[in-house]
N, C-alpha and C positions, 0 to 999 in steps of 0.2 A: 865849959864851951869857949872856944877861942873867939875873942871879940871881933866883930865885923870892922874892917878898916875904915869904912865910910859911914856906917850906920844908915839912918834914913836918907842921908844925902845921896846914897847910891841910886835913889829913885829920881834924882833931879834931871839927869840928861834925857831919859825917855819922857818924863813928865813934862818938862819944858817944851820938848819938841811936839808932843801931842797937843798940849794946850795952845801953843802958838799956831799949830796947824788949823785948829778950830777958830781961833781969834782972828788970824790974819789971812787965812786961806792961801798963804804963800808957802808951799810945801818945801821948796828948796831952801828958802831962808830959815824956816823952822827947824829943818833937819840940821842945817849948818850950825845954828845956835846951840842945839842940843849936843852935837858932837864937840863943839868948842868948849862948852861947859865941862863935859866929861873929860876931855883932853887936858883942860886946865886943872881939874882935880888930880888926875894922874901925874901931872907935871908939878905937883907940890903947890897947887893954887897959883901958879905963875901964868897969867893970861897970855903973855907974849910967847912963851914956850908952847903953851897950849894951842895957840893959833897956828904955829908952824907944824906942830905934831898932828893937827887936824888933817893936814894934807900929806906930809911926808911919812906919817905912820898909819893913820886910820883909813884915809881914802886909798892910799897905795896898798895897804894890807887887804882892803876889800877887793881890789882887782888882782893883786898878786900876793896871796897869803904866804906867811912864813913857812908853812908846811908844804908849800909847792902845789897846793890844791888848785884845780882848774875849773871847779864847778861854776863860780860866779862869772868868769869870762865866757864859759860855755853857754850860760844862760843869755848873756848879751849877744853872742854870735848867733845863737839859735833864734832869739827874738827878732833881731834885725834881718836875718836871712829869711825867716818866715814872713816878716812884714814885707820884705821885698817880693816874695812870691805872691802875697796878697795884692800888692800893687799891680803885678802883671795880670793876675786873675781879674782885678777890677777894670783895668784898662782894656783887656780883651773882651769884657762883657760877661765873664763867667759868673761873678757874684751877683750881678744885676739879673741875669737869667734865672739863677736859683731863686732869688727873691720874687721874680715874676711868676715862676712856676709854683712856688709855695703860696703865693698870693691867690692862686685859683682855689686853694683850700682854706687859706687863712685870710678871710675877707674882712676880719674885724681885728681891733687891737688885741682882744682876748686870744684869737687864733694865732696871731704873730708871737705873742708871749708864750703860748703853749708850745709851739714848734721850737722856739728858742730854748725852752726848758728841756724839751725832749732831746734836742741835739746835744745839749750839755750832758745828758745821761749817756748818750751813745759814745761820746768821746770821753770815756771814763778812765783811761789808762795813765794819763798824766795831766796834772793841773795846769801846767804852762801851755801845753799844746791845746788843751781844752779851751782855756781863756782866749788865746789868740785866734783859734779857728772859729769858735762859736761867735765871738764878738764881731769879728770882721765879716763873717759870712751873713749873719742875720741882721746886721745894722741897716742895710738898704731896705729890707722888708719892714722892720719896726719903724724906721724913719717915715716910710710912705704911709703907714697907718697911724701916725701920730702917737707912737709910744715914746715917752721921754727917754733920753739917754740915761738918766738916773735909773730908770726901771730896767733898761737893758743891762746896765752894769750890775745891778743887783742880781738879776737872773744868771748872768754869766759867772759872777763871783760865787754864787750859792751852789752852782753845779760843777765847780772846779775842785778845789781841795776838799770840800765836804764829801765829795764822791770818791775822788782818787784815794783818800786816806783809808777807806774800808773796802775798796775793790780787791777781789781775791787775786787778780793779776794786774799789777800796776807798777809804776816806778817807785812807789812808796814802800811796797811790802818788804823788800829786802832789808831796808833800814829798820823798819818796825820789828821785824822778826829778829834781827840782830840784837836790838836792845833787850827784847824779852829773853832771848837765849843767854846773853851775857849775864843778866841778873839772876836767871835760874841757875846757871853754872856756879856762880859765887855762893849761892845758898844751898847747892846740892840738890836742887829740885830736878826730878827726872822727866817731867812732862814734856811732850812734843810742843815746840814753840808755835808751829803752824796751827796745830789743833787749838791751842790756847788763843791764838789770833782769831780763828774762826768763831770760837765761843764768845769772844769779846765783842763781835759785831753787833749783836742785839743790845749791848750796853753802850754803844756809841750814840747815846740819846741826842746829843746836840747835832751831830752831823746828819743823822737820819732825819731828824725833825726839821732842820734847816732846809733840806730839800723838799720835804712835804709842805712846809710853810709856804714856799713859793707857789706850789701847786694850788693850795687853798686860796691864796690871794688872786691867782690868775682865774680860777674857776668861779669864784664868788664875784669877781670884778670889783673888789673893794680894796681900798688902801687907807692908811692912817699916818699921822705925823707928817713930816716934810715930804714924804713920797706922794701923799695925796695932792699936795699943792703942785708938785712937779707934774703929776699926771694930768690934773685939771688944766694947767698951763698949756701942756702939749696938745690936749684934745681940743681946747677951745680957741687957741691962738695959732696952733701949728708950730710954736716955738719949742724945739726939742731941747734947748738949753736955756737957762736964764740969761737975761740981757748982758750981765757982766761976767759970764762964765768964761773960764780959761780951759777949754778942752785939752786933754792930755794927748794931743797929737797935732802935728803941724798940718798946714793946708795941703801938703803934697799928697797925703793919703786920701783926703776927702774930695780932691778935685781931679781924680783919675777918670776922666770921661772916656767913653768908647769913641773911637774915630767915627766921623760922620759917614753914614752909608754902610757901615760894617755890621754883619749879623751878630746877635748876642746868643750864645749857646751855653746852657748850663753845664754841658760836658767839659767846658774849659775851666770850670771850677771844681766839679765833682771828681774828675780824674786826678788833679793835683791833691785834693783833699784825701782821696782814697790812697794815693801814693804816700802821703804823710802818715796815715794810720798804719798801712801795711809796712812801710819802711821802718817806722818806729818799733813795731812789734818784731820784725825780722832783725833789726839792729840790736834790740834788747836781747833777743834769743841768741844771736850769734856772739855778741860781746860777753854774754854770761856763760859761755861755754856750751851752747846748745848743740854744737857739732859732736861733742863727746858724750852727750846724754841721750837716753832713749826718747823717741818721738812720742811721748805719752803726756797726759795732762800734768803728771807730777814732774816729769823731766822739763817740760816747757815752763812750768811755774818756778822751778828751782833756777833755771837759766835766767829768766827774767828777773827774779829776785836777786841774783848775783851780779847783774849787769851794771855797768857804769852808764846811768841814764843820760848823762851829759853828752857822751860820745854818740849814743844812739839818736838823740834829738838833733845834734849837729848834722849827722849823716842824713837823717830824714828831711831836715829843712833844706839842705842843699839839693837833695833829690827832688823835693817838691818844687823848688825854684827852677831846676833844669826842665822838669816836665811842663811846668806852666809856660816857660819861654818857648820850648819846642812846639807846643800845641798852638800858641798864638802866632808864631812865625810860619809854621808849616801850613796853616790855613790862610795865610796872608792877611790876617786881621791886623797884625802889627809887623813893621819891619824889625830887623834885628836891633837896629839902633833905638827904635821906639820901645822895644821890649826891655832893653837894658836901662833905658831912661826911666821907664815905669818901675823897674826893680829898684833903682837907686832912689827914686822918689818915695817908694814904700819904706825902704830902710831908713831914709832920712827922717821920716815922720816920727821915729822913735827916739830921736836925739835927746829931747827933754826928759822923756820917760827913763832913758838909760841913766841920765844924770841923777834923777831922783832915786832910781834903783841902787845906784852906787852909794849914795849918801845913806840910804836905808840900811845897806849892808855895813856901812861905816859905823853907824850908831849902834848896831848890834855888837861890833867889836869893842866900842866904848863900854857898853853894858857888861860885856864879859870882863873887862879890866876893872871896873868899879864894883863888880859882883852884885849887880842888881837882882838877878834871879836868886842868888844865895840868901840875900836879905829877905826877900819875899817868902822863901821857904822857911827860914828861921822863925818868922812871925807866926807860922801855922803850928809850930811844934808846941807840945805841952797842953794842947786843948783837944786831944783826940780820944774818942772811944771807938771800939771796933766797928760799930754800926755806922758811924759818920765819916769813916776814913774815905770811902769813895766820894762823898759829898765835898769834903774839905779838899781832897786832891783835885777834884774838878775845878773848884774855885781858885785854887792856887795856880793850876794850869792856865786858867782864863787870864788871871792877872799877869802872870809871867809872859804869856804869849802876846797879850795886848801891849805890854810895856816894851817888849823887845821886838815885836813884829815877826817872830820866827816860830814856826810850828816844829820843825825838826830840832831846832836848838832847845826848845822847851821839852820835847820828848827826851832828848839826850840828857838833859839836866834832871828831869823828874823821875824817869823810869828807874834808874839805879837807886833812887831814894824811896819811891812809892812801893815797889815790889817787896823790898826787905821790911818796910813799915807794915804792910798788909800781912806779911808772913809772921812777923813778930807779934802783932796784935790779934792774929787769927781772924782778920777781916776778910771780906770777899775778895779773893785775888783777881778773879775775872772782871768784876765790876770796877776794881781799882785800876786795872790795866786799861779797860775801856774808858775810864774817866781821864786818864793821862792822854790817851791817843785822840780823844775827841775834844777835850778841853784845850789841848795845844792847837787845835785847828781854829778855835774861836778868834785868836789874835791874827792868825794867818788870813782868816776870812774877812775881818773888818777893821783891823788896826790901820791907821793912816800911814804907818811906816812899814807895812807889810809888802813884800814884793808882789804877791799875787793880787792884793788889793790894788796896787798901783797898775799892774798889768791889766786888770779888769777895766779900770778907768781908761787905760791906753787903748785897748782893743775896741771899746765901745765909743771912743772919742768923747769922753765925758770929763767935765771938771772934776778933778780928783776929790776935793773936799766936799763937793756936792754929792758925789757917790758915797763917800763915807757917812756924811750926815743924814742922808736919806735911808741908807741901809742899816745903820746902827740901831735905830729903834726896833727893827724887826729881829736883828741878831740878838739884842738884849732880851727881847720877849721870849725867844726860843731858849736862850741860856737860862733865864730865871725859871721858866716852866720845867725845863729839863732837870734843873737842880732840885726843885721842890717835889715834882711828881715822878722824877726818875731816880736820882741818886740817893735821896733819903729813903724812900721805900725799898729800893734795891739793896741798900745797905742792911736793911732788916730782913732781907730774904725774899722779897716779892719777885715773882717771875718777871723778867725784863720785857716780855711781850705784853703783859698786862700794863706795865709802866709805860710802854710806847703808846698803847691805845689810850691811856689816860692823858698823856702828853698831847697826842694828836687831837683828842676830843677837846681839850682845853684851848689849843691853838685855833681850832675851827671856831669855837665859841668867841674867842677874842677877836678874830678877824670879822666875824659876823656882827658882833655887838659894837665894836669900836671903829671898824672900817666904814668908809663912805663910798658909795658908787662912783666910779670914775669914767663912766660912759658918756658924761655930759658933753654934748656937742661933737661926739665922734662921727666921722663920715665913713660909710662903707666904701672900701677900696674897689675900684673897677679894674679888672685885670688888664684891660687894653690901655689904661693910663700908663705913661712912662714914669718909672720910679726915679726920683732925684737922689743923687749920691751926696747931696749937700747935708 
């Protein structure tokens, strides 16, 4: 076997970045140091050359890849455009009205959290759209009912990629099917990739259980670890963030007040939101060749799976912005000048987040060059029996995704290795595929250098490292239980539904036994009270 060019030192860039994130709580600084270390390694350990290549190679490549890919820039454009639309919806009173209408049903912190969770399931088709829509729409309601920003970030993050990754119609499915199909073709396996994808859904123990874990915590009204302290702080003092927190959004977004004397109408947010959902679906269908396919479930699924999601998201975000502005101006709630000012303020609120996002992509490029994932994979070789292949693959996917902060990258790295491995050892192919697809989501869900983790902090206006540190104990709990009660017994042939029931039973017991009630000092919200957007 060919020697690894950097050995265990390939872990240094992501490890330093992650450790510094936790120690300093300065995400930009931590990511920069991690990139610089990796660039220095690639530059023959010359720190001077490494410093310059940090910018002219890795940061530049993150924005303008050598292969000409436009995905990263599309995400930035989509995010800022949608944030602009949210700014208009906030200034016109749309999001405030939604929060007030939901408050008639959600009169307690538990109700606000449940509706946030439910909305996260409804916007299932894309993790980015889910994160920005749910976080920005539900924040006024959760703020008014003294739900901590850390808790909102956790709910938003746990219903984004953990849901989109197994939805049968989503922006993820084309990529996932492509990986399965390519591996099958190389091995001469004749099975239908989509059917295999469907069969793997019950084996997505982590993703399914992460969503259920949120529901248990909400319904039982219990929390543990750092989240407990965050919730008690919010309930008893009204402080939604800790005193020294640095929320991942600027004041432009949180100070978009409705003009004095103007009515607030939920329709000014619901119609733009529905525009976003419908435009995304139509855009995916059209871009994926839907006009040439029959208007059936299979035809629609294939079109969406073949689509370039980045283009569809850009189209839908601009459509959402246009609708939000037209509605605000046509009702004379805002002047055209005020509407565009609100849009710009909303977009400006993401500047810091975009910088962090760019550095997160940059460190992913560094990890590719120093072969971090390859080293982690090599460590797992030579210790496998057929029964524990799904278990080991799940653990490797967790470590790779957490270290690199990318789920799709982890899937792309592991799927071509895991499927031949399961085939050669006669291990459970479906369980192994499920282990790759769900283990890869772990890092995307909770790594401090993951783009969706960053976007969850951003949409919830939460301190990024506070979000990471409060969510991580829950994510680790789910991952450990899923590994022990899911992939080990599944590897020995136990039905995945039974595994899921065991996992959920264990999680319910953990929340009940280790969690503490967080209703201390909570005040019932009165619908007639005005909700503050601060």
